[in-house]
N, C-alpha and C positions, 0 to 999 in steps of 0.2 A: 521938631517935629515940621516936614516937608510941605513947602505951600505946595499944592494940586488942582492942576485948571488942565481946557480940552482946549481946544484948538482945531479950527476948520482954514485948512489948505486949497490951494490954487494955481496951482504951476503951471510956465508959460515957458517950452524951450524947448532947447535941443536936451535928450533926457537918454539917450540911449538903447533907446528902444524895451526889448522886456527885462535887460538885466537893471535898471534905473526901481521896476517898486520893490525886486527881488533884493538891490541893494536897502531900499530905503524898509524892508520889514527886517532885514541880519542888524543893521543898527539900532531901527524902534525898538527888539530885542536887549539887547546887548544895553538898553537904557532904561530900561522893563517902561515901554512904554505899548498900549493898546490902543487900539481904534484899527483902521484899515487908509489901504489905498487904491483907488484906482484907473484904468487911462480914461481919458474923457474924449481925446481927437489925435489927430496925428504930433502935436509938440505938446498936448495940455495934461494932467492930471489932477484928479483933488485927491486928499489923503481928511482924513480925522483923526483927532489923538488924543491919547487922556497918560494923567499920567503927571508929576512932577514934572515944575519949569522948569527947571533948572535941564531935566532930561529931554525937552519938547524944544529949548533953546541947541542946545545938541542938533537935534534932530536937526530944526534946519540946518543950523550953519553947517550939517552934511549936505544938507542937499542945494546950496548954495553953492560950497566950494570944495565939499570932498569924491566929487568924483570927475579925472582926470579931464573923460569924455562929456562931460554933460554940463549944460550952461542954460543955466534957470534965467530968462530976462527979467519974466516980473512972479513973483510969490507973494502973493496974498492971504492974510496972518490977520480970522479972526477969532478972541477967544471969548471961553464962555466960563461958568459955573461946569468945577466937575463935576460928573454921574456916576461915573462906575461900571458907563454903560457894559463897558468890554472885557472880556477876561486874557486875550491875546491882539495880534498885529494878524489882519488876515491881506493879503493880494485879493483883490474885489472883480467879477469881471466887469471890462469893460461899458458905460456907458453906451446905450443905443438911443441914438439918435431919432426927437420926435417922427412919426409919419408925417405927413401933410396931408390935409384934411381936404 
């Protein structure tokens, strides 16, 4: 039986703009990873991944080294228990900054 996990990622660096989430989505689907990715700032993305640990590791390696025009300078990964929360992998709308009070 495959070991399943959940991973929350924060990625910082040059990420090819709009192509980065689409490339991550395609690679996630290739490895049967579910969850989401979204842009949080000019050089920041966050993602939630669920699936086989090996598939998650392949996706992390791809994010770091698989895109020739991207340069991830920081990747923060936090693992958790698999929940089976997602049925596919989606690109979410960019996070909006909080309004000043």
